[in-house]
C-alpha positions as CSV (number, residue, x, y, z in Angstrom):
1,M,48.7,59.5,52.5
2,L,48.6,57.2,55.5
3,I,44.8,57.7,55.7
4,S,44.3,56.7,52.1
5,A,46.5,53.7,52.5
6,S,44.6,52.5,55.6
7,E,41.3,53.1,53.8
8,H,42.5,51.1,50.8
9,S,43.6,48.3,53.1
10,A,40.3,48.2,54.8
11,Q,38.4,48.1,51.5
12,S,40.5,45.3,50.2
13,S,40.1,43.3,53.4
14,S,36.4,43.7,53.4
15,I,36.2,42.7,49.7
16,K,38.3,39.7,50.5
17,S,36.0,38.7,53.4
18,Q,33.0,39.1,51.2
19,L,34.5,36.9,48.5
20,H,35.5,34.4,51.1
21,M,32.0,34.3,52.5
22,T,30.5,33.9,49.1
23,R,32.9,31.1,48.2
24,N,32.1,29.3,51.4
25,R,28.3,29.7,50.8
26,L,28.6,28.4,47.2
27,G,30.8,25.5,48.5
28,L,28.3,24.6,51.1
29,E,25.4,24.7,48.6
30,F,27.4,22.5,46.2
31,I,28.2,20.0,48.9
32,A,24.5,19.9,50.0
33,S,23.3,19.4,46.4
34,F,26.0,16.8,45.8
35,N,25.1,14.8,49.0
36,S,21.3,14.9,48.3
């Protein structure tokens, strides 16, 4: 039970980091296109 909980936490944190990286990348591209 503890193992599955920790695995779920790790998966959710990795998904959050991936979403955060994607959002930052899109934001940077948007700013770059907006400034050019």
